[in-house]
N, C-alpha and C positions, 0 to 999 in steps of 0.2 A: 504494500500500500504506500501511496505517496503521502507526504506530510499534509497535503490538502485533504486527502481522504481521512487521515487520522483525525484531523481537526474537526471535520464534519461529524465523525462518529462521536467525538467528545461533546460537541454542541448538542447533538441529539440526546446523548446519555444524561446531560445536565439539564434537560428540559427546556432548551431554548425553542421559541416558536419557529414555525416553518419559514417565516419571513427572514429569519436570521440563519437559516440553514443554507447558506450560499457561499460562493467563492469569496466575496468581499469580507464576510464575517470570519471565514476560515483563515484568510490571510491576516486579518486583524488580530485574531487570537495568536497566530504564529509569531507575529511581530512583537506582541506584548509578552510572549513567552521567550523571546530572543532565540527562536529556534529556526535554524536553516534546514534545507532539505536533507542534508546528511547528518543532522544533529540527532541526539537521543533524548527521549522524553524525560529520562531521569535527570537530565542536565538543564531542565527548565529554569530560566532566569526571570527576574522581575525588574526590568529596566523602567525608568520613568520616561514616558514618551508623549510628545505632542502628537496631534493627528497628522501633522506634516511629517513627523518622524516615522509614523506608522506607514505612511504612503511611500516614503523613501525606502523603507525596509522591503516593502512589497516589490518595488521596482528593482532594487539592488540584488535581492536574494531569490525572488520568484518571478522576475521578468514580467511583472504586472504593473504597467505604467498607467495609473489613473490620471485623468485630466485634473487640473488644479481645482476646477469647480466641483469635483467629486468630494472634496473635503467635508462639505456640509452634509452630504448624503451619508458618508461614513460616520460622522458624528451623530446624526439624528437617527439613523436606521441600523446602526451596529453598536457604537460606543454607548449610546443611551441605554440600550437593552442589556448590554453587558453590565452596566452599573446596576440596573434594576435586579438583575439575576445574581448580584454580588460576586461577579467574576472579577471586577476591577473596582478600584477606588479612584476618585478624582482629586487631584492635588493633595496627595497624602503628605507631601513635603511642606505644604503651606495651605491648610484648609481655609484660610481667610482670603486666598486669591480669588478674584472674581471669575466666574465661569467663562465670561466673554474675553478674558485676558488672552493675549497671544502666547503667554507662557504657561497656559493650562496644560497639565500633564496627567497621564493615566498610568496606573500600575496594577498588575495582577494582585488580588488579595492573597494573603498567605494561605488561606483555606483552598482557594482555587488552584494555586500553584501546587499544593500538596496532592490534589486530585490528579492534575495533569502529569505529575511525576510518576504516577502509578499506572499510566496508560500502557496497555499491553501486558499487564500483570494480572494474576488471578483475582487479586483483591480490588481491581479497578471498579467493578460493578458495585461492590459494597461501599467503596469510597464515594461513588456518585450518589448512591441511595442516602448515605449519611449527610452529604452536602445538601441534597434536596430536602431531606427531613429537617435540616437546620434552617435553611434559607428559603425553601419553597421552590416550586417549579414555575418559571415565568409563563410557559405556554398554558399551564393549568390556570394560573392567575388571570391571564388574558381571557381565557374561555369563561371563567366565572364572572368577569366584569361584563362580558357580552350577554351573559344569561341573567344578570341581575334583574332587569326589567324589560320584558318583551311585551309590548302593548299591541294586541290585535285590533285592527280597525276594519269594519265591513264597508266596502265601497258601494256606490249606487248600483254597480253592475253585479253585485254579489260576491265579488272577489275579496280576498283577505289581504291586508297589508300590515306590516309590522314595523315598529320602531323599537330599537333596543337602547336608545339614547335618552337619558333623562333630561338633558339640557342642550349640550352642543349638538347641532344637527337637526333639532326639532323643527326649526324654521324651514330648512330644506325639505324635510319630510312633508310639511304642510304645503309648501310651494309646489312640490311634485304632484300632490293630489289636486291642488287648485288648477294646475295647468291642464290636467286631464278631465277633471270632474266638476270644476267650478268652485267659486268661493264658499258656497254653502256647505259643500262636502268637506272642504278644508277646515272650516270652522267646527264642524261636527267632529272631525278627526282630532282636532286640538282639544276639544272638550272631553272626548273619550280618554285621550292621553293624560290630561290633567286629573281626571277622576281616578284613573288607574294608578297614577303615580302617587297621589295622596293616599290611596288605599295601601300602597306598599310601604308607607312610612310607619315607623314604630309608634305605638300609642303611648303617650306620656300621661302618667297619673299626676294631676295637679297637686294633690295632697303631698305626695312623695317629693315632687319637684320643689314645693315650698319648704318642706322639711329640710331638703338638701341645702337650700339657700341659707336657712337659719343656722 
């Protein structure tokens, strides 16, 4: 197996979503692990790297030359998810450094590095399970967030439409219905969403709430 294939297997085993199971994310992981094609996983390193440094590593060691404007794609669609999955830390050398600073760096967490070093060994699967048990699976977390609220709306033609978003995107949902079925249907859909969303909120006991304030 190539190092790209190894990295893909690791990302899958650690519960990264399918959107991060790609070459970009594999090469990012390899760069953050300081691992070249002929390197060994037991020798995983933890360099402090900017996104630019990650891109340089991809080019120099894996002949993958991303365009300069790919930096934001790597940051938003790989680095961000690696942070959420606790694979990496941002600015561990200076937590007060602003995220938008050109000096922002990323580093493998000690826990993630420990898992990577066991890749190819019998205990690798157990290491992954322990990591997920401690920090959770990002792909499962994403799925749970999509399933939190799914509001069914019956359209005038009898078809069913759903929105799984409690806030962001609700206007787009209503606009799509309005464009096809008119303003009245869009307003009905919004009313249904509002009702269902309020039903999904936890009930607060006023007496207990007042006691808590006291």
